[in-house]
Every structure is written in C-alpha cells, then in structure tokens.
ZADOSE-459444 format. One record per residue: residue number from 1; residue in one letter; x, y, z of N, C-alpha, C in turn. Coordinates in Angstrom, 3 decimals. Example, Ala and Ser with C-alpha at 12.3 -4.5 7.8 and 13.67 -1.06 7.14 Angstrom:
2
<atom pos="1" code="A" n_px="13.190" n_py="-5.690" n_pz="7.800" ca_px="12.300" ca_py="-4.500" ca_pz="7.800" c_px="13.200" c_py="-3.300" c_pz="7.800"/>
<atom pos="2" code="S" n_px="12.850" n_py="-2.250" n_pz="7.080" ca_px="13.670" ca_py="-1.060" ca_pz="7.140" c_px="12.900" c_py="0.030" c_pz="7.870"/>
This chain:
81
<atom pos="1" code="M" n_px="1.062" n_py="-1.649" n_pz="-0.084" ca_px="-0.024" ca_py="0.072" ca_pz="-0.217" c_px="1.048" c_py="0.849" c_pz="-0.372"/>
<atom pos="2" code="T" n_px="0.538" n_py="2.143" n_pz="-0.928" ca_px="1.391" ca_py="3.543" ca_pz="-1.034" c_px="0.779" c_py="4.709" c_pz="0.820"/>
<atom pos="3" code="A" n_px="1.474" n_py="5.124" n_pz="0.861" ca_px="1.145" ca_py="6.226" ca_pz="1.405" c_px="1.254" c_py="7.636" c_pz="1.467"/>
<atom pos="4" code="V" n_px="0.209" n_py="8.135" n_pz="1.806" ca_px="0.269" ca_py="9.859" ca_pz="0.401" c_px="0.385" c_py="10.752" c_pz="2.004"/>
<atom pos="5" code="R" n_px="1.209" n_py="11.363" n_pz="2.180" ca_px="0.613" ca_py="12.671" ca_pz="3.791" c_px="0.771" c_py="13.839" c_pz="2.545"/>
<atom pos="6" code="V" n_px="-0.538" n_py="14.625" n_pz="3.837" ca_px="-1.223" ca_py="15.536" ca_pz="3.041" c_px="-0.911" c_py="16.337" c_pz="4.782"/>
<atom pos="7" code="L" n_px="-0.235" n_py="18.184" n_pz="4.271" ca_px="0.351" ca_py="19.500" ca_pz="5.072" c_px="-0.780" c_py="20.118" c_pz="4.619"/>
<atom pos="8" code="A" n_px="-1.538" n_py="20.019" n_pz="4.996" ca_px="-2.819" ca_py="21.201" ca_pz="5.578" c_px="-3.300" c_py="21.758" c_pz="6.230"/>
<atom pos="9" code="P" n_px="-3.434" n_py="23.074" n_pz="6.822" ca_px="-3.820" ca_py="24.338" ca_pz="7.511" c_px="-5.256" c_py="24.170" c_pz="8.293"/>
<atom pos="10" code="Y" n_px="-6.451" n_py="24.347" n_pz="6.876" ca_px="-7.692" ca_py="24.100" ca_pz="7.426" c_px="-8.611" c_py="21.782" c_pz="6.858"/>
<atom pos="11" code="F" n_px="-8.772" n_py="22.070" n_pz="6.880" ca_px="-9.437" ca_py="20.194" ca_pz="6.484" c_px="-11.095" c_py="20.374" c_pz="6.987"/>
<atom pos="12" code="P" n_px="-12.434" n_py="19.903" n_pz="6.330" ca_px="-13.178" ca_py="19.586" ca_pz="7.050" c_px="-13.372" c_py="18.851" c_pz="9.059"/>
<atom pos="13" code="P" n_px="-13.733" n_py="19.195" n_pz="9.315" ca_px="-15.669" ca_py="20.243" ca_pz="10.170" c_px="-14.649" c_py="21.825" c_pz="9.291"/>
<atom pos="14" code="A" n_px="-13.964" n_py="22.688" n_pz="9.687" ca_px="-13.487" ca_py="23.953" ca_pz="8.911" c_px="-14.149" c_py="23.765" c_pz="7.700"/>
<atom pos="15" code="V" n_px="-14.512" n_py="24.994" n_pz="7.881" ca_px="-15.430" ca_py="24.964" ca_pz="6.222" c_px="-15.962" c_py="27.178" c_pz="6.480"/>
<atom pos="16" code="A" n_px="-14.890" n_py="27.664" n_pz="6.685" ca_px="-14.581" ca_py="29.767" ca_pz="6.206" c_px="-14.150" c_py="29.410" c_pz="5.817"/>
<atom pos="17" code="G" n_px="-12.571" n_py="28.275" n_pz="5.147" ca_px="-11.978" ca_py="28.690" ca_pz="3.703" c_px="-11.757" c_py="28.285" c_pz="2.611"/>
<atom pos="18" code="G" n_px="-13.530" n_py="27.895" n_pz="2.341" ca_px="-14.418" ca_py="27.964" ca_pz="1.401" c_px="-14.062" c_py="26.730" c_pz="0.090"/>
<atom pos="19" code="G" n_px="-14.027" n_py="26.970" n_pz="-0.699" ca_px="-13.897" ca_py="25.721" ca_pz="-1.878" c_px="-12.716" c_py="24.967" c_pz="-1.528"/>
<atom pos="20" code="P" n_px="-10.868" n_py="25.629" n_pz="-0.780" ca_px="-10.293" ca_py="24.440" ca_pz="-0.957" c_px="-10.287" c_py="23.526" c_pz="-0.502"/>
<atom pos="21" code="I" n_px="-10.772" n_py="23.265" n_pz="1.155" ca_px="-11.451" ca_py="23.362" ca_pz="1.294" c_px="-12.260" c_py="21.308" c_pz="1.143"/>
<atom pos="22" code="R" n_px="-12.936" n_py="21.893" n_pz="0.640" ca_px="-14.301" ca_py="20.648" ca_pz="0.064" c_px="-13.060" c_py="20.807" c_pz="-0.645"/>
<atom pos="23" code="T" n_px="-11.683" n_py="20.706" n_pz="-1.201" ca_px="-11.484" ca_py="20.262" ca_pz="-2.661" c_px="-11.174" c_py="19.121" c_pz="-2.582"/>
<atom pos="24" code="L" n_px="-10.012" n_py="19.360" n_pz="-0.809" ca_px="-8.891" ca_py="18.655" ca_pz="-0.787" c_px="-10.125" c_py="17.959" c_pz="0.137"/>
<atom pos="25" code="D" n_px="-10.977" n_py="17.703" n_pz="0.587" ca_px="-11.992" ca_py="17.335" ca_pz="0.828" c_px="-11.955" c_py="15.255" c_pz="0.087"/>
<atom pos="26" code="A" n_px="-12.526" n_py="16.819" n_pz="-0.668" ca_px="-12.551" ca_py="15.541" ca_pz="-2.703" c_px="-11.428" c_py="14.318" c_pz="-2.639"/>
<atom pos="27" code="L" n_px="-9.951" n_py="14.834" n_pz="-2.695" ca_px="-9.316" ca_py="15.005" ca_pz="-3.571" c_px="-8.866" c_py="13.718" c_pz="-2.303"/>
<atom pos="28" code="T" n_px="-8.723" n_py="14.286" n_pz="-1.186" ca_px="-8.220" ca_py="12.004" ca_pz="-0.490" c_px="-9.238" c_py="11.286" c_pz="-0.526"/>
<atom pos="29" code="R" n_px="-10.437" n_py="11.909" n_pz="-0.315" ca_px="-11.606" ca_py="10.256" ca_pz="-0.717" c_px="-11.663" c_py="9.922" c_pz="-2.020"/>
<atom pos="30" code="A" n_px="-11.486" n_py="10.203" n_pz="-2.518" ca_px="-11.385" ca_py="9.791" ca_pz="-4.579" c_px="-9.557" c_py="9.521" c_pz="-4.202"/>
<atom pos="31" code="A" n_px="-8.774" n_py="9.395" n_pz="-3.409" ca_px="-7.345" ca_py="8.971" ca_pz="-3.283" c_px="-7.701" c_py="7.150" c_pz="-4.021"/>
<atom pos="32" code="P" n_px="-7.336" n_py="6.069" n_pz="-4.597" ca_px="-7.231" ca_py="5.342" ca_pz="-5.721" c_px="-6.710" c_py="3.681" c_pz="-3.279"/>
<atom pos="33" code="S" n_px="-7.780" n_py="2.674" n_pz="-3.903" ca_px="-7.683" ca_py="2.554" ca_pz="-2.706" c_px="-6.461" c_py="1.614" c_pz="-2.519"/>
<atom pos="34" code="R" n_px="-6.067" n_py="1.709" n_pz="-3.704" ca_px="-4.365" ca_py="1.149" ca_pz="-2.256" c_px="-3.463" c_py="2.102" c_pz="-2.216"/>
<atom pos="35" code="M" n_px="-4.331" n_py="3.607" n_pz="-1.447" ca_px="-3.629" ca_py="4.220" ca_pz="-1.264" c_px="-3.663" c_py="4.802" c_pz="-0.145"/>
<atom pos="36" code="H" n_px="-3.532" n_py="4.682" n_pz="1.023" ca_px="-3.879" ca_py="5.409" ca_pz="2.376" c_px="-3.269" c_py="7.326" c_pz="2.541"/>
<atom pos="37" code="V" n_px="-4.288" n_py="7.511" n_pz="2.575" ca_px="-3.496" ca_py="9.554" ca_pz="2.484" c_px="-3.735" c_py="9.837" c_pz="4.733"/>
<atom pos="38" code="E" n_px="-2.678" n_py="10.037" n_pz="4.577" ca_px="-3.089" ca_py="11.394" ca_pz="5.973" c_px="-2.716" c_py="12.896" c_pz="5.980"/>
<atom pos="39" code="V" n_px="-3.388" n_py="12.640" n_pz="6.550" ca_px="-3.957" ca_py="13.772" ca_pz="6.628" c_px="-3.104" c_py="14.731" c_pz="7.558"/>
<atom pos="40" code="L" n_px="-3.080" n_py="15.870" n_pz="8.482" ca_px="-2.066" ca_py="16.359" ca_pz="9.300" c_px="-2.770" c_py="17.654" c_pz="9.048"/>
<atom pos="41" code="T" n_px="-3.745" n_py="18.636" n_pz="10.101" ca_px="-4.065" ca_py="19.864" ca_pz="10.217" c_px="-4.379" c_py="19.790" c_pz="11.495"/>
<atom pos="42" code="R" n_px="-5.222" n_py="21.791" n_pz="11.315" ca_px="-5.348" ca_py="22.707" ca_pz="12.947" c_px="-6.325" c_py="22.259" c_pz="13.200"/>
<atom pos="43" code="D" n_px="-6.486" n_py="22.243" n_pz="14.351" ca_px="-8.111" ca_py="21.927" ca_pz="15.162" c_px="-8.880" c_py="23.048" c_pz="15.660"/>
<atom pos="44" code="R" n_px="-8.912" n_py="23.901" n_pz="14.080" ca_px="-8.867" ca_py="25.189" ca_pz="14.093" c_px="-9.981" c_py="25.382" c_pz="12.939"/>
<atom pos="45" code="D" n_px="-10.619" n_py="26.751" n_pz="12.897" ca_px="-10.979" ca_py="27.146" ca_pz="11.294" c_px="-10.244" c_py="28.210" c_pz="10.663"/>
<atom pos="46" code="L" n_px="-10.446" n_py="29.241" n_pz="9.622" ca_px="-9.388" ca_py="30.145" ca_pz="9.678" c_px="-10.862" c_py="31.047" c_pz="10.570"/>
<atom pos="47" code="Q" n_px="-9.228" n_py="31.450" n_pz="11.178" ca_px="-9.892" ca_py="33.180" ca_pz="12.132" c_px="-10.178" c_py="32.147" c_pz="12.818"/>
<atom pos="48" code="A" n_px="-10.815" n_py="31.121" n_pz="13.518" ca_px="-11.123" ca_py="31.586" ca_pz="14.319" c_px="-10.256" c_py="30.627" c_pz="15.900"/>
<atom pos="49" code="R" n_px="-11.088" n_py="31.451" n_pz="17.190" ca_px="-9.258" ca_py="30.889" ca_pz="18.472" c_px="-10.458" c_py="29.433" c_pz="19.309"/>
<atom pos="50" code="V" n_px="-11.612" n_py="29.590" n_pz="18.829" ca_px="-11.802" ca_py="28.530" ca_pz="19.613" c_px="-11.755" c_py="26.995" c_pz="18.641"/>
<atom pos="51" code="R" n_px="-11.524" n_py="26.244" n_pz="19.436" ca_px="-10.641" ca_py="24.847" ca_pz="18.671" c_px="-12.308" c_py="24.222" c_pz="17.969"/>
<atom pos="52" code="L" n_px="-12.858" n_py="23.407" n_pz="17.241" ca_px="-13.067" ca_py="22.840" ca_pz="16.703" c_px="-14.184" c_py="21.106" c_pz="17.102"/>
<atom pos="53" code="D" n_px="-15.291" n_py="21.151" n_pz="17.214" ca_px="-15.353" ca_py="20.134" ca_pz="17.513" c_px="-14.284" c_py="18.506" c_pz="16.920"/>
<atom pos="54" code="V" n_px="-13.452" n_py="18.196" n_pz="17.462" ca_px="-12.760" ca_py="16.959" ca_pz="16.759" c_px="-12.190" c_py="16.794" c_pz="18.315"/>
<atom pos="55" code="P" n_px="-12.085" n_py="15.128" n_pz="17.567" ca_px="-11.154" ca_py="13.875" ca_pz="19.050" c_px="-10.324" c_py="14.903" c_pz="18.215"/>
<atom pos="56" code="R" n_px="-9.360" n_py="14.844" n_pz="20.041" ca_px="-7.989" ca_py="14.596" ca_pz="20.164" c_px="-6.603" c_py="13.357" c_pz="19.599"/>
<atom pos="57" code="S" n_px="-7.956" n_py="12.402" n_pz="19.189" ca_px="-7.469" ca_py="10.731" ca_pz="18.718" c_px="-7.589" c_py="11.259" c_pz="17.231"/>
<atom pos="58" code="P" n_px="-6.429" n_py="10.362" n_pz="15.917" ca_px="-6.813" ca_py="10.682" ca_pz="14.936" c_px="-8.574" c_py="9.367" c_pz="14.240"/>
<atom pos="59" code="V" n_px="-8.512" n_py="9.880" n_pz="13.242" ca_px="-9.790" ca_py="9.654" ca_pz="12.926" c_px="-9.537" c_py="9.212" c_pz="11.836"/>
<atom pos="60" code="R" n_px="-10.481" n_py="7.930" n_pz="11.440" ca_px="-10.187" ca_py="7.305" ca_pz="10.213" c_px="-11.022" c_py="6.852" c_pz="9.655"/>
<atom pos="61" code="D" n_px="-11.196" n_py="7.087" n_pz="8.396" ca_px="-12.054" ca_py="6.326" ca_pz="6.644" c_px="-12.231" c_py="5.965" c_pz="6.046"/>
<atom pos="62" code="A" n_px="-12.099" n_py="4.856" n_pz="5.755" ca_px="-11.307" ca_py="4.386" ca_pz="4.384" c_px="-10.301" c_py="3.952" c_pz="4.129"/>
<atom pos="63" code="H" n_px="-9.691" n_py="4.340" n_pz="3.104" ca_px="-8.151" ca_py="4.979" ca_pz="3.688" c_px="-7.306" c_py="5.937" c_pz="3.611"/>
<atom pos="64" code="R" n_px="-8.255" n_py="6.642" n_pz="4.904" ca_px="-7.621" ca_py="8.065" ca_pz="4.749" c_px="-8.038" c_py="8.007" c_pz="6.484"/>
<atom pos="65" code="T" n_px="-6.575" n_py="8.231" n_pz="6.966" ca_px="-6.308" ca_py="9.512" ca_pz="8.632" c_px="-5.952" c_py="10.368" c_pz="9.199"/>
<atom pos="66" code="V" n_px="-6.910" n_py="11.490" n_pz="9.626" ca_px="-6.603" ca_py="12.916" ca_pz="10.125" c_px="-6.040" c_py="12.577" c_pz="10.889"/>
<atom pos="67" code="H" n_px="-5.264" n_py="13.876" n_pz="11.356" ca_px="-5.039" ca_py="13.776" ca_pz="12.510" c_px="-5.531" c_py="15.788" c_pz="12.825"/>
<atom pos="68" code="F" n_px="-5.925" n_py="15.949" n_pz="13.718" ca_px="-6.020" ca_py="17.425" ca_pz="13.988" c_px="-5.155" c_py="17.523" c_pz="15.049"/>
<atom pos="69" code="L" n_px="-4.104" n_py="18.732" n_pz="14.898" ca_px="-3.274" ca_py="18.814" ca_pz="15.782" c_px="-3.837" c_py="20.547" c_pz="16.663"/>
<atom pos="70" code="D" n_px="-3.748" n_py="20.656" n_pz="17.970" ca_px="-4.078" ca_py="20.925" ca_pz="18.657" c_px="-2.683" c_py="22.498" c_pz="18.814"/>
<atom pos="71" code="T" n_px="-3.576" n_py="23.663" n_pz="18.216" ca_px="-2.655" ca_py="25.437" ca_pz="17.892" c_px="-2.818" c_py="25.935" c_pz="19.311"/>
<atom pos="72" code="G" n_px="-3.373" n_py="25.570" n_pz="19.566" ca_px="-3.980" ca_py="26.782" ca_pz="20.832" c_px="-2.884" c_py="27.305" c_pz="21.626"/>
<atom pos="73" code="G" n_px="-3.140" n_py="27.755" n_pz="21.896" ca_px="-1.761" ca_py="28.200" ca_pz="23.007" c_px="0.021" c_py="29.365" c_pz="22.511"/>
<atom pos="74" code="P" n_px="0.402" n_py="29.698" n_pz="23.130" ca_px="1.552" ca_py="30.661" ca_pz="22.657" c_px="2.252" c_py="30.063" c_pz="21.496"/>
<atom pos="75" code="T" n_px="2.410" n_py="28.884" n_pz="20.790" ca_px="3.411" ca_py="28.214" ca_pz="20.417" c_px="2.909" c_py="26.643" c_pz="19.310"/>
<atom pos="76" code="G" n_px="1.251" n_py="27.442" n_pz="20.090" ca_px="0.803" ca_py="26.603" ca_pz="18.693" c_px="0.979" c_py="26.389" c_pz="17.512"/>
<atom pos="77" code="T" n_px="1.192" n_py="27.974" n_pz="16.954" ca_px="0.340" ca_py="27.866" ca_pz="15.370" c_px="2.345" c_py="27.885" c_pz="14.262"/>
<atom pos="78" code="L" n_px="3.601" n_py="27.201" n_pz="15.757" ca_px="4.631" ca_py="26.853" ca_pz="15.242" c_px="4.130" c_py="25.157" c_pz="14.632"/>
<atom pos="79" code="R" n_px="3.158" n_py="24.442" n_pz="15.367" ca_px="3.106" ca_py="23.360" ca_pz="15.220" c_px="2.400" c_py="23.184" c_pz="14.112"/>
<atom pos="80" code="L" n_px="1.988" n_py="23.848" n_pz="13.126" ca_px="1.409" ca_py="23.467" ca_pz="11.452" c_px="1.599" c_py="24.763" c_pz="10.756"/>
<atom pos="81" code="A" n_px="3.614" n_py="25.225" n_pz="11.109" ca_px="2.796" ca_py="27.062" ca_pz="9.878" c_px="2.604" c_py="25.998" c_pz="8.746"/>
C-alpha cells in the first residue's frame, strides 16, 4: 500500500476557508484504494480561536486518517506553520 501524507492548514469540519477545504476533502476521498492518505491539519477553522469539535485522536475512514493538531497556545502556530 502506498502512503500519501498531506499537510493542510484547514480541513473539514472547518468551513471558513471555502472551496479549497472542500476540494482537498474530495481529493483525499477519491484516492485509489491502494493508497492510504494521512492528513495533518489544525484543530481550528480559519481565523477562529475556538477549537473545532473534533477528537484529539486520529479520525479514520475508508483509506484515510486525519490528525487534528492542537494549535492553541503561544507556540501552537509553530506546530503547523
């Protein structure tokens, strides 16, 4: 199985970023079944200070895993620049 890693500033359930977020979601869902897609993203929406309602553990579906990093706090933005 081929692994594909995606570093994305925003990912669903974030919505404030609009079309690019939905497009990335669709692209990662459409990846061939022989690939496992791993997404690393923020736990906040665009310009939001409040954490999204997402689990702290990875979210898995079909052939995709999404990691929502806690980017709050003074060094939070350094974790996902």
